[in-house]
C-alpha positions in Angstrom: -12.2 17.0 -4.0 -9.5 17.1 -6.7 -10.7 16.8 -10.3 -8.5 15.6 -13.1 -8.7 15.6 -16.9 -11.9 17.7 -17.2 -14.4 16.7 -19.8 -17.3 19.2 -19.6 -20.8 17.9 -20.3 -23.9 20.0 -20.1 -27.0 18.1 -18.9 -30.6 19.2 -18.6 -33.2 18.0 -16.2 -33.2 14.3 -15.6 -35.8 12.0 -13.9 -34.4 8.5 -13.6 -36.0 5.5 -11.8 -33.6 2.6 -11.2 -35.1 -0.9 -10.8 -32.8 -3.8 -9.9 -33.9 -7.4 -10.4 -32.5 -10.4 -8.5 -30.4 -12.8 -10.4 -28.0 -15.4 -9.1 -26.3 -17.1 -12.0 -22.8 -18.4 -12.0 -20.5 -16.2 -14.0 -17.0 -14.8 -13.6 -16.3 -12.0 -11.2 -17.2 -8.6 -12.6 -14.4 -6.3 -11.5 -11.8 -8.6 -9.8 -12.2 -6.9 -6.4 -13.2 -9.9 -4.5 -12.7 -9.8 -0.8 -13.0 -12.3 2.0 -14.0 -11.4 5.6 -11.6 -9.3 7.7 -11.4 -8.3 11.3 -13.4 -5.2 10.4 -15.9 -6.9 8.2 -18.0 -10.0 8.2 -18.4 -10.4 4.4 -17.5 -9.0 1.0 -19.3 -6.2 -0.7 -22.0 -5.1 -3.1 -21.5 -2.1 -5.0 -23.7 -4.3 -3.2 -22.4 -7.0 -0.8 -24.1 -10.2 0.3 -24.0 -11.6 3.8 -22.3 -14.9 4.3 -24.0 -17.7 2.5 -23.9 -21.5 2.8 -22.2 -22.1 -0.5 -20.1 -20.5 -3.2 -22.3 -18.3 -5.4 -21.3 -15.8 -8.0 -23.1 -13.6 -10.4 -22.5 -10.5 -12.5 -21.9 -7.0 -11.0 -19.8 -5.3 -8.4 -21.1 -7.4 -5.5 -19.0 -9.6 -3.3 -19.8 -12.0 -0.6 -18.1 -14.5 1.6 -19.2 -18.1 1.5 -19.4 -19.8 4.8 -19.1 -23.3 3.2 -15.3 -22.8 2.9 -12.6 -20.2 2.6 -13.7 -19.2 -0.9 -15.0 -15.7 -1.8 -18.3 -15.5 -3.8 -19.4 -12.6 -6.1 -23.1 -11.7 -6.0 -24.9 -9.3 -8.3 -28.1 -7.7 -7.1 -29.7 -7.6 -10.5 -33.1 -8.4 -9.1 -35.4 -6.9 -6.5 -32.8 -6.5 -3.8 -33.2 -2.7 -4.0 -35.2 -0.1 -5.9 -34.1 3.5 -5.8 -35.5 6.6 -7.4 -33.4 9.7 -7.9 -34.2 13.1 -9.6 -31.5 15.4 -10.9 -32.2 19.1 -10.3 -33.0 21.3 -13.3 -30.0 23.1 -14.7 -26.5 22.6 -16.1 -24.2 19.9 -14.8 -20.5 19.8 -15.1 -18.6 16.5 -14.9 -15.0 15.5 -15.1 -13.4 12.2 -16.1 -10.8 10.8 -13.7 -7.8 8.6 -14.4 -9.8 5.4 -13.5 -12.5 6.1 -16.0 -15.1 7.4 -13.6 -16.6 10.9 -13.9 -17.0 13.4 -11.1 -18.5 16.8 -11.0 -20.7 19.4 -9.4 -24.1 17.8 -10.2 -26.9 19.3 -8.1 -28.5 16.9 -5.6 -32.1 15.9 -6.2 -34.6 18.0 -4.2 -34.9 17.1 -0.5 -31.8 14.9 -0.6 -29.5 16.0 2.2 -28.8 12.4 2.9 -29.1 8.9 1.4 -30.2 5.6 3.0 -28.7 2.3 1.9 -31.5 0.1 0.4 -29.7 -3.3 0.0 -31.3 -6.3 1.7 -30.5 -6.8 5.4 -27.2 -8.6 5.9 -25.8 -7.0 2.7 -23.4 -4.1 2.5 -22.6 -1.4 0.0 -19.1 -0.5 -1.2 -17.8 3.1 -0.8 -15.4 3.7 -3.8 -12.7 6.4 -4.1 -14.2 7.4 -7.5 -17.5 6.8 -9.2 -16.0 3.6 -10.7 -15.4 0.0 -9.6 -11.7 0.3 -10.6 -10.5 1.4 -7.2 -10.4 -0.8 -4.1 -13.3 0.1 -1.7 -12.6 2.7 1.0 -15.2 1.1 3.3 -18.7 -0.3 3.4 -22.2 0.8 4.4 -24.7 -1.5 6.1 -28.3 -2.0 5.0 -30.4 0.9 6.2 -27.4 3.1 7.1 -27.9 6.9 6.5 -25.1 9.1 5.4 -24.6 12.7 4.1 -25.1 13.2 0.3 -22.7 15.6 -1.3 -23.4 15.3 -5.0 -25.1 13.2 -7.7 -22.6 12.4 -10.4 -22.1 10.3 -13.5 -19.5 7.6 -13.6 -18.9 4.0 -14.7 -22.1 2.4 -15.8 -23.1 -0.6 -13.7 -26.2 -2.7 -14.6 -27.3 0.0 -17.0 -27.0 3.1 -14.9 -24.0 5.5 -14.6 -25.4 7.5 -11.6 -23.3 7.6 -8.4 -23.8 9.6 -5.2 -20.8 11.2 -3.6 -21.3 10.6 0.2 -19.6 11.4 3.4 -19.5 9.5 6.7 -17.7 10.7 9.8 -14.5 9.0 8.5 -14.8 8.5 4.8 -15.8 10.6 1.7 -16.4 8.6 -1.5 -18.9 7.3 -4.0 -21.7 4.7 -4.0 -24.0 3.5 -6.7 -27.2 5.4 -6.8 -29.1 2.2 -7.6 -28.6 1.0 -4.0 -29.5 4.1 -2.0 -32.5 6.4 -1.8 -32.8 10.0 -0.8 -34.0 10.8 2.7 -34.4 13.7 5.0 -34.1 11.4 8.1 -31.2 11.9 10.4 -28.9 9.0 11.3 -29.9 7.2 14.5 -28.5 8.7 17.6 -27.4 6.2 20.3 -29.4 6.9 23.5 -28.6 5.3 26.8 -30.6 2.0 26.8 -33.5 1.6 29.1 -32.1 -1.9 29.8 -30.5 -5.0 28.3 -32.4 -8.0 27.1 -31.3 -11.6 26.5 -29.3 -12.0 23.3 -31.8 -14.6 21.9 -34.7 -14.1 19.5 -38.1 -13.5 20.9 -39.5 -16.6 22.6 -36.2 -18.6 22.4 -35.3 -20.6 25.5 -31.8 -21.7 26.4 -29.9 -23.0 29.4 -27.1 -21.0 31.0 -24.1 -23.4 30.9 -21.9 -21.1 32.8 -22.9 -18.0 34.7 -21.0 -15.2 36.5 -17.8 -16.3 38.2 -18.0 -19.7 36.6 -15.2 -22.1 37.6 -14.2 -23.1 34.1 -13.4 -19.7 32.4 -15.5 -16.9 33.9 -12.8 -15.2 36.0 -10.9 -12.0 35.7 -12.0 -10.0 32.6 -14.8 -12.5 31.9 -16.1 -12.7 35.5 -19.6 -11.3 34.6 -20.0 -13.3 31.4 -22.8 -15.7 30.5 -22.6 -18.8 28.3 -25.7 -20.0 26.5 -25.9 -23.7 25.6 -27.4 -23.5 22.1 -26.7 -25.4 18.9 -24.6 -24.0 16.0 -26.5 -21.6 13.8 -28.8 -20.1 16.5 -29.4 -16.4 15.8 -27.8 -14.0 18.3 -29.5 -10.6 18.6 -28.5 -7.2 20.0 -29.2 -6.9 23.7 -29.8 -3.1 23.2 -29.6 -0.6 20.4 -25.9 -0.2 19.5 -23.3 0.5 16.8 -20.9 -2.1 15.6 -17.5 -1.3 17.2 -15.6 -4.5 16.4 -16.1 -7.6 14.3 -13.9 -10.6 13.6 -15.1 -13.2 11.0 -11.9 -14.7 9.6 -12.4 -18.2 11.1 -14.1 -20.3 8.5 -15.3 -23.9 8.2 -12.3 -26.2 7.9 -10.0 -23.8 9.8 -8.2 -25.3 12.9 -10.3 -23.3 15.4 -13.7 -23.3 13.7 -15.0 -26.2 15.7 -13.3 -25.0 18.9 -9.9 -25.7 20.5 -7.6 -24.9 23.4 -6.1 -21.6 24.5 -4.1 -21.3 21.3 -7.5 -20.7 19.6 -8.4 -17.7 21.8 -7.6 -15.0 19.1 -9.7 -16.8 16.5 -13.2 -16.6 17.8 -15.6 -14.9 15.5 -17.3 -12.1 17.3 -19.2 -8.8 17.4 -18.8 -6.0 19.8 -21.6 -3.3 20.0 -21.2 0.1 21.5 -24.2 1.4 23.4 -25.5 4.9 24.3 -24.3 4.7 27.9 -20.7 4.1 26.8 -20.7 0.4 27.6 -20.3 -2.4 25.1 -21.7 -5.9 24.7 -19.8 -8.9 23.3 -21.2 -11.8 21.2 -18.5 -14.5 20.8 -17.7 -17.9 19.3 -20.0 -17.1 16.3 -20.1 -19.3 13.2 -21.2 -16.3 11.1 -21.1 -12.6 11.5 -24.0 -10.7 9.9 -23.2 -7.0 10.7 -20.7 -4.5 9.4 -18.3 -2.2 11.2 -20.0 1.1 12.0 -23.6 -0.1 11.4 -26.4 0.8 13.7 -28.1 -2.3 15.1 -31.4 -2.0 16.9 -32.3 -4.1 19.8 -33.4 -7.6 18.8 -31.7 -7.5 15.3 -29.5 -10.5 14.5 -25.7 -9.8 14.8 -24.6 -13.3 13.8 -25.1 -17.0 14.3 -23.8 -19.0 17.3 -21.0 -21.5 16.8 -17.9 -22.9 18.5 -15.1 -20.8 17.0 -12.0 -19.9 19.0 -11.2 -21.2 22.5 -14.3 -23.4 23.0 -15.1 -26.9 24.1 -18.4 -27.1 22.2 -21.2 -25.1 20.6 -22.4 -22.2 22.8 -22.6 -18.4 22.8 -20.5 -16.3 25.1 -21.9 -12.9 25.9 -21.1 -10.1 28.4 -21.4 -6.4 29.0 -18.0 -4.7 29.1 -16.2 -1.4 29.7 -15.2 0.3 26.4 -11.5 -0.1 26.4 -11.2 0.1 22.6 -10.4 -3.6 22.2 -12.6 -6.7 21.7 -11.7 -8.2 25.2 -12.3 -5.6 27.9 -13.2 -5.9 31.5 -16.7 -7.3 32.0 -19.2 -5.5 34.2 -22.4 -6.6 35.9 -25.3 -7.2 33.6 -28.9 -7.6 34.6 -31.4 -8.8 31.9 -34.8 -7.1 31.8 -36.4 -10.4 30.8 -35.0 -12.6 33.5 -37.2 -12.8 36.6 -35.8 -11.8 40.0 -32.6 -9.9 40.0 -32.1 -10.3 36.3 -28.9 -12.4 36.7 -29.4 -16.0 35.7 -27.4 -18.7 37.4 -25.5 -21.6 35.9 -28.0 -24.4 34.8 -30.9 -22.0 34.8 -33.2 -22.0 31.7 -34.2 -18.6 30.5 -36.7 -17.4 27.8 -36.1 -14.3 25.8 -38.6 -11.5 25.7 -36.3 -9.5 23.4 -39.3 -8.7 21.2 -39.0 -5.1 19.9 
């Protein structure tokens, strides 16, 4: 990567343990990089990022979150026990360079046995990827809790919460920097999507719900949505992954108070909060009309993990969840395809008005 304005620093062996304590006190935003949800992201970001909360909360640090109590953006600092990481710098000289934004980069040796790092923020949170080891630049992207990426270097940059250590990391699409306090070294490989053995109901283990509209329903399950299922559930019901998958699309822009948050007519069709997961067999699953989205673009989501909370956003006549298995056409609304649930007796295809109970219990 390009280096500018070199300032050479010789460092010996380092052994640094980083402990972060939870603190949620109302203070001004740390770096002015507050972000609301976008079509590619359900929240803001933490050099750690909080998942949507029910009110506006802000604390110190380079952490951002989207409040679901309104269109405001909250800033959260994980200064508590949200993550604990330990890194060890290899013995030997280290060269760093200072960039134009005040961060320092260099050829720091990685800690032993550290080909990759795993994000240690709490589930539902995300971690910013910065262009330099500094909070000055806008994030290039985000990493989800538990995500594993390649580690390229351990460098010194802008101090955040008392530590100036940053990892240079690489994803298939982005190379950038993350705070070392929110990752830990690992030799594990990133999860590989295998063709699923089957698809389970998108409800938490033991949850029962009535199918308000099944396949080929007269109201709206025709054409692309012919093989969809609507679940009659109250707002805020957790929706979970039907099979292991990777987040392919999200939309989370529709917030409380927006015209289409509590449903609406066809004009609200583009404004349904949703998640689309890609599965190992090349198919996708859709989770639609959500009130909150709890996953980030590109994140691996194991079967049974919450992707969001049900709602009535978009083209909707009342609280429910719309799910279907789809072809992968690259968009959020692709042709639905037949779906049989492992945990539905008989042929696995529930009918309208049938009550089903989830055995999605990984």
